[in-house]
Each structure stands twice: as structure tokens, then as C-alpha cells.
C-alpha positions as CSV (number, residue, x, y, z in Angstrom):
1,M,14.6,-1.5,-6.0
2,D,15.5,-3.2,-2.3
3,E,18.2,-5.4,-2.4
4,R,16.7,-7.7,0.1
5,V,13.4,-7.6,-1.8
6,Q,15.7,-9.2,-4.8
7,K,16.9,-12.1,-3.1
8,K,13.4,-13.3,-1.5
9,L,11.7,-12.4,-5.3
10,P,13.1,-16.0,-6.3
11,L,11.5,-17.6,-3.5
12,I,8.1,-16.6,-4.3
13,Q,5.5,-17.9,-6.3
14,F,3.4,-15.6,-7.5
15,Q,5.2,-12.8,-10.1
16,V,4.3,-9.2,-11.2
17,D,5.4,-7.6,-13.6
18,E,8.4,-5.8,-12.6
19,S,8.7,-3.1,-15.9
20,L,4.9,-1.5,-13.5
21,P,5.9,2.1,-11.5
22,H,6.1,0.6,-8.1
23,F,7.3,1.3,-4.9
24,V,7.6,-0.3,-1.8
25,I,6.3,0.7,1.8
26,P,9.1,-0.5,4.8
27,G,7.6,-2.3,7.8
28,T,3.7,-3.2,8.0
29,L,0.7,-0.8,8.5
30,S,-1.3,-0.2,11.1
31,S,-5.4,-2.6,10.7
32,Y,-8.4,-1.8,9.7
33,N,-9.3,-3.1,13.8
34,E,-6.5,-0.7,15.0
35,Y,-8.1,2.2,13.0
36,I,-11.5,1.7,14.5
37,R,-10.7,1.3,18.0
38,E,-9.5,5.1,17.4
39,C,-11.6,6.3,16.6
40,R,-14.1,4.5,18.8
41,T,-11.4,6.1,21.6
42,N,-11.5,9.5,19.5
43,P,-12.9,10.8,16.1
44,Y,-9.2,13.7,16.6
45,Q,-7.1,10.7,17.2
46,G,-8.7,8.1,14.4
47,N,-7.6,11.3,11.3
48,K,-4.2,12.0,13.5
49,M,-3.3,8.2,13.0
50,K,-4.6,8.3,9.0
51,V,-2.7,11.8,7.7
52,R,0.5,9.3,10.2
53,D,0.6,6.7,8.5
54,M,-0.7,8.7,4.6
55,E,2.7,10.7,5.4
56,Y,4.7,7.5,6.3
57,V,3.2,6.7,2.8
58,M,4.5,9.3,0.9
59,W,7.6,9.4,2.2
60,H,8.5,6.8,0.2
61,M,6.8,7.4,-3.0
62,D,9.8,8.1,-4.5
63,E,9.9,6.0,-7.2
64,V,6.2,7.1,-8.4
65,A,6.3,11.0,-7.3
66,G,6.2,13.1,-10.5
67,E,3.7,10.3,-12.6
68,H,0.3,11.3,-13.4
69,F,-2.1,8.4,-13.9
70,D,-5.7,9.1,-15.1
71,K,-6.9,5.3,-14.6
72,I,-5.0,2.6,-12.8
73,I,-4.8,-1.3,-11.6
74,L,-3.2,-0.7,-7.7
75,H,-1.7,-4.3,-7.2
76,Y,-0.4,-5.3,-3.4
77,R,2.1,-7.3,-2.1
78,F,1.6,-7.8,1.5
79,F,4.7,-9.4,3.2
80,E,3.9,-9.9,7.1
81,P,6.5,-11.0,9.9
82,K,3.4,-12.9,10.9
83,K,-0.1,-14.7,10.2
84,N,-1.3,-12.9,13.4
85,R,-3.7,-10.5,11.4
86,D,-6.4,-10.6,9.3
87,K,-5.8,-10.5,6.0
88,D,-9.5,-8.3,5.3
89,N,-7.9,-5.8,7.8
90,I,-4.5,-5.2,6.6
91,F,-5.5,-4.3,3.0
92,G,-8.5,-2.6,3.8
93,Y,-6.6,0.2,6.0
94,A,-3.6,0.7,4.1
95,N,-5.7,0.8,0.4
96,K,-7.3,3.8,1.8
97,V,-4.1,5.1,3.5
98,I,-2.1,4.3,0.0
99,A,-5.1,5.3,-2.0
100,D,-5.3,9.1,-0.2
101,A,-1.4,9.4,-0.7
102,L,-1.9,8.2,-4.7
103,Q,-4.3,11.4,-4.7
104,E,-2.4,13.9,-2.2
105,M,0.9,13.3,-4.5
106,K,-1.5,14.3,-7.5
107,V,-0.3,10.6,-9.1
108,I,-4.2,9.8,-9.9
109,N,-6.9,12.8,-9.5
110,N,-9.4,11.1,-7.2
111,D,-9.4,7.5,-5.8
112,G,-13.2,6.9,-7.1
113,W,-13.9,4.7,-9.7
114,K,-13.2,7.0,-12.8
115,N,-9.3,7.1,-11.2
116,I,-9.2,3.4,-9.4
117,E,-10.6,0.9,-12.4
118,N,-9.9,-1.7,-9.7
119,F,-7.0,-3.7,-6.7
120,T,-5.2,-6.9,-6.2
121,H,-3.9,-7.9,-3.8
122,D,-1.6,-10.9,-2.5
123,F,-0.3,-11.9,1.4
124,F,3.2,-13.5,2.1
125,V,5.4,-13.6,5.2
126,D,8.9,-12.4,6.2
127,K,10.1,-12.0,9.2
128,E,12.9,-10.2,8.6
129,F,11.9,-7.6,6.5
130,P,8.3,-6.9,6.5
131,R,7.2,-3.7,4.1
132,I,4.4,-3.5,2.0
133,E,5.2,-3.3,-2.1
134,V,2.6,-1.0,-4.6
135,Y,2.5,-1.4,-8.3
136,I,0.2,0.4,-10.6
137,E,-0.8,-0.3,-13.9
138,N,-2.6,1.4,-16.1
139,V,-5.3,1.7,-17.8
140,D,-6.0,3.0,-21.3
């Protein structure tokens, strides 16, 4: 894990099981509002934006590439640079892009009910190192 992340962990109240398979996406993704705006401008632009963000996510999935799960719970930790974006807009779009990326990388077969049991999401502010941490919990 990135040493910048490790330095921040003791300051955070919420603890996640670090032994779970996980990956970190540096920075932030677009918001759901930005995606809707692009789709209204031109549906092709909206798809182009989603594909771009999905490729960015896949680029940072080395830690889970090659793994496969039948049923999972996705745990998200969003570290935003400031509190200017609505949490539902952050999570809504990021969840779709990340779930599609997991399917594209064959980490899961599908992003439907049979393969994704549930989601959790927590939000924090980190001006120095905004990121999205994604933890994958295998459901037996």
C-alpha cells in the first residue's frame, strides 16, 4: 500500500480489514452529475467519459488482477480533497464504473445481484492525497 495512505490510516476512526483484497485509485473520478451532463450533451460523450474512467480504474487494479470471486461485498472508502461534491453523486458514478471495471477484468462474472451482494461506503477528506480505496469481501 502507498506510504501516503499508511501515514493517514492512524488518523481515521473507521477501520477496514486490511487483509481483504483491495486496490487504491489515486485522485477522484467524475461525479454522477458530470456524467449526466455529458450524456445530455451527447450520448457518445457520456459513454466516452465512462470508458475513460473505467480504463483509469483498471489501470490501478493490479492488486486484484487475476483473482476471481463468485459473490462479493464491495467496501468503498472515498477520500475527497474537499466537501464540495455530494456523497451520492460521488458514490453513484464511481460504483458503476468500478463494478464494470471488475467485470471487464473478470474479477467478477457480472455486476448484478448474483455476484454483488452489497456495498458499503465511507467518506473522508484528504487534501494531500485524494483517492478511492476499494476492498473486496468474498461472500461464501
